[in-house]
C-alpha positions as CSV (number, residue, x, y, z in Angstrom):
1,X,70.3,44.9,202.4
2,X,70.6,41.7,200.0
3,X,72.4,42.9,196.6
4,X,70.9,42.3,193.2
5,X,72.9,38.3,192.9
6,X,71.7,37.4,197.0
7,X,67.9,38.8,196.2
8,X,68.5,36.8,192.6
9,X,69.0,33.9,194.9
10,X,66.3,33.5,196.9
11,X,63.3,34.1,194.3
12,X,64.4,31.2,192.0
13,X,65.3,29.3,195.6
14,X,61.5,29.7,196.9
15,X,60.1,29.2,192.8
16,X,62.2,25.6,193.9
17,X,60.5,25.2,197.1
18,X,56.9,26.8,195.7
19,X,57.6,23.7,192.8
20,X,58.3,21.0,195.8
21,X,56.0,21.6,197.5
22,X,52.9,21.3,194.5
23,X,54.5,18.5,193.5
24,X,55.8,16.4,195.9
25,X,52.0,17.0,197.1
26,X,50.3,15.9,194.9
27,X,52.7,12.8,194.1
28,X,52.4,12.2,197.8
29,X,47.9,12.6,198.3
30,X,47.3,10.7,194.8
31,X,49.4,8.0,196.0
32,X,47.1,8.1,199.7
33,X,43.8,8.1,197.7
34,X,44.6,5.1,195.5
35,X,45.7,3.4,199.0
36,X,42.4,4.2,200.9
37,X,39.3,2.1,200.9
38,X,35.9,2.4,201.2
39,X,34.8,3.7,204.3
40,X,36.8,5.8,207.8
41,X,40.1,5.8,205.4
42,X,38.0,7.0,202.1
43,X,37.6,10.3,204.6
44,X,40.9,10.3,205.7
45,X,42.0,10.7,202.0
46,X,39.9,13.9,202.0
47,X,40.9,14.8,204.5
48,X,44.3,14.7,203.3
49,X,43.5,16.4,199.7
50,X,41.6,19.1,201.7
51,X,45.1,19.9,202.9
52,X,47.0,19.2,200.2
53,X,44.8,21.4,198.1
54,X,45.5,24.5,201.5
55,X,49.2,24.3,200.7
56,X,49.1,23.9,196.9
57,X,47.5,27.3,196.1
58,X,50.0,29.2,198.8
59,X,52.6,27.3,197.1
60,X,50.7,28.1,193.1
61,X,51.1,32.0,193.9
62,X,54.3,31.7,195.6
63,X,55.2,29.8,191.8
64,X,53.5,33.2,190.2
65,X,55.0,35.7,192.3
66,X,58.5,34.1,191.9
67,X,58.2,33.6,188.7
68,X,57.6,37.3,187.9
69,X,60.5,37.9,189.6
70,X,63.0,35.8,187.8
71,X,61.4,37.1,183.9
72,X,62.4,40.3,186.3
73,X,65.2,39.6,187.0
74,X,66.4,38.1,184.1
75,X,64.2,40.7,182.2
76,X,66.7,43.1,179.7
77,X,68.7,39.7,178.6
78,X,65.7,38.2,177.9
79,X,65.8,36.6,173.6
80,X,63.8,38.5,171.8
81,X,59.9,37.2,170.7
82,X,61.7,35.6,167.4
83,X,63.4,32.6,169.2
84,X,63.4,28.8,170.3
85,X,63.1,30.3,174.5
86,X,60.1,32.8,173.4
87,X,58.0,30.1,171.9
88,X,58.9,27.1,174.6
89,X,58.5,29.6,177.4
90,X,54.7,30.8,175.5
91,X,54.2,27.2,175.9
92,X,54.4,27.1,179.3
93,X,52.8,30.3,180.6
94,X,49.2,28.5,178.8
95,X,50.1,24.7,179.9
96,X,50.1,27.2,183.4
97,X,47.4,29.3,182.6
98,X,45.5,26.1,181.5
99,X,46.8,24.0,184.8
100,X,45.5,26.8,187.0
101,X,42.1,26.6,185.6
102,X,41.6,22.8,185.5
103,X,43.5,23.8,189.9
104,X,40.2,25.5,190.2
105,X,37.6,23.3,188.8
106,X,40.0,20.3,191.3
107,X,39.8,22.5,194.2
108,X,36.1,22.7,193.7
109,X,35.3,19.2,193.2
110,X,37.5,18.4,196.6
111,X,35.6,21.1,198.9
112,X,32.2,19.9,197.4
113,X,33.2,16.1,198.3
114,X,33.7,17.0,201.9
115,X,30.9,18.6,201.9
116,X,29.0,16.1,201.1
117,X,27.1,13.8,203.6
118,X,28.2,9.8,204.1
119,X,26.2,8.4,201.0
120,X,28.1,10.7,199.0
121,X,30.8,9.1,199.2
122,X,31.0,6.3,197.3
123,X,32.8,3.7,196.6
124,X,35.5,4.8,193.6
125,X,35.8,8.0,195.4
126,X,39.2,7.0,195.9
127,X,40.8,6.3,192.8
128,X,38.7,9.7,191.6
129,X,41.4,11.7,194.0
130,X,43.9,9.0,192.3
131,X,43.8,10.0,189.1
132,X,42.8,13.2,189.9
133,X,46.2,14.3,191.9
134,X,47.8,11.8,189.5
135,X,46.7,13.8,187.3
136,X,48.5,16.9,189.0
137,X,51.6,15.3,188.6
138,X,51.8,14.7,184.9
139,X,51.3,18.2,183.9
140,X,53.8,19.9,186.6
141,X,56.3,17.1,184.9
142,X,54.8,18.5,181.9
143,X,55.9,22.2,182.9
144,X,58.9,21.6,185.0
145,X,60.4,19.8,181.4
146,X,59.7,23.1,179.7
147,X,60.9,25.5,182.9
148,X,64.3,23.6,182.8
149,X,63.9,23.3,178.5
150,X,64.1,27.3,179.5
151,X,66.2,28.0,182.2
152,X,69.6,25.7,180.2
153,X,69.1,26.7,176.8
């Protein structure tokens, strides 16, 4: 059986790996979408994005679960609600909530595009995919910056 320190390490490891999957996958998807053109390559970019979405939602679930686990591990030692840390935590929580809602829209957009016929896949799709996933990267970097600030004071 794992002791408290080992369990805390595993929870933090899962948290970091999940963020790596989300951030790295969004970056790769943005780059791939920026490089594809019109026709079959565009369909390949869409398939790439769909595959990322599956992994994204798995990683996001792990991120939320391990985040709650991290709070539980540090619960008694967390700063009070009137501190800078608490304000940063509220900002991060707000960003995460907005991010989840925006990600739902992004995923629905990708699924709708996948279900559309070839005519609906116009030449600008690659740019839309690239901007969508680049935005995901930027939001995740903001959340990561706040997470580092929270973890290291």
